[in-house]
C-alpha positions in Angstrom: 0.2 0.2 0.0 1.1 3.4 -0.7 0.5 5.6 1.7 0.9 9.9 1.0 -0.1 12.6 2.9 -1.1 14.9 -0.3 -1.3 18.0 2.0 -0.2 18.2 5.5 -0.1 21.4 8.3 0.6 22.0 12.0 -1.5 24.6 14.1 -2.1 25.6 16.9 -5.7 24.1 18.3 -7.8 23.7 21.4 -9.5 20.5 23.0 -8.9 17.9 25.9 -9.0 14.3 24.9 -8.4 11.5 27.3 -7.4 13.8 30.3 -4.5 15.6 28.3 -5.2 19.3 27.0 -4.1 19.8 23.9 -3.0 22.7 22.1 -1.7 21.8 18.6 -2.7 19.9 15.9 -1.4 18.3 12.5 -4.0 18.3 9.8 -3.8 16.1 6.6 -5.4 14.9 3.2 -4.0 11.3 3.0 -4.1 9.5 0.3 -3.5 5.9 -0.1 -3.2 3.1 -3.3 -3.5 -0.3 -3.3 -4.1 -3.0 -6.2 -6.1 0.4 -8.9 -8.0 1.2 -5.2 -7.7 4.4 -3.9 -8.7 6.2 -0.4 -8.5 9.5 0.6 -9.3 10.6 4.0 -9.1 14.3 5.7 -7.4 13.6 9.1 -6.8 15.9 12.5 -4.7 14.5 15.1 -4.1 16.2 18.4 -1.5 16.5 20.4 -0.5 18.9 23.6 2.4 21.3 22.2 3.8 22.0 25.9 6.2 24.2 23.8 7.7 26.2 20.9 10.1 22.7 20.1 7.1 19.9 21.3 6.0 18.3 17.8 5.8 15.1 19.2 2.4 13.6 18.0 0.2 11.4 20.1 -2.5 9.2 17.8 -4.7 8.8 21.0 -6.4 11.8 19.6 -6.5 10.6 15.8 -10.2 11.4 14.2 -10.5 11.2 10.3 -13.0 11.5 7.6 -12.7 9.2 4.2 -13.6 10.9 1.4 -13.7 8.6 -1.5 -12.5 5.0 -2.1 -13.0 3.2 -5.3 -11.3 2.0 -8.0 -8.5 4.1 -9.7 -5.6 6.0 -8.3 -4.4 9.1 -7.3 -5.3 12.5 -9.5 -4.6 16.0 -9.2 -8.0 17.0 -10.3 -9.9 15.3 -7.1 -7.3 16.2 -4.6 -7.5 20.0 -5.7 -11.6 19.1 -5.0 -10.6 18.3 -1.6 -8.4 20.6 -0.8 -10.3 23.2 -2.0 -13.1 22.2 0.9 -10.5 21.0 3.3 -11.1 23.5 6.4 -14.2 22.9 6.3 -14.2 19.4 6.2 -11.8 19.0 8.9 -13.7 21.9 10.8 -16.7 19.3 11.3 -14.0 15.8 11.3 -12.3 18.6 14.9 -15.8 19.8 16.1 -17.4 16.1 16.4 -14.8 15.0 18.5 -14.6 18.4 20.3 -11.3 20.0 19.3 -10.8 23.0 17.1 -7.9 23.6 14.4 -7.1 27.7 14.8 -6.6 28.3 11.1 -5.1 31.5 11.9 -2.3 30.3 13.4 -0.1 27.6 11.4 3.0 26.7 13.3 5.0 25.9 10.3 4.5 25.9 6.5 2.3 23.3 4.5 4.1 20.2 3.4 2.3 19.3 0.2 3.2 15.1 -1.5 
């Protein structure tokens, strides 16, 4: 299986999960492909971010939504469409889990794969 983070970026965030206050989130558009099948997911992972150097991402506050699953391969056109509504999708996923991403406070530049 080939897994690629099409887009990822760290932002300030808020939420408490498993009794631990989270101050940051890693948001991702992920592509998984294998044997002619493709799946895209939008994911958010909240982590403590206790200081400016703390990017230790814990996976106990990871939430995702499958955007597409079917036959095919990576598509720049589909990826662009998913990215156009990415913030709204992540906002819904985060709110459903009890968290919030602060889009106006990025911690690092975006990376694309």
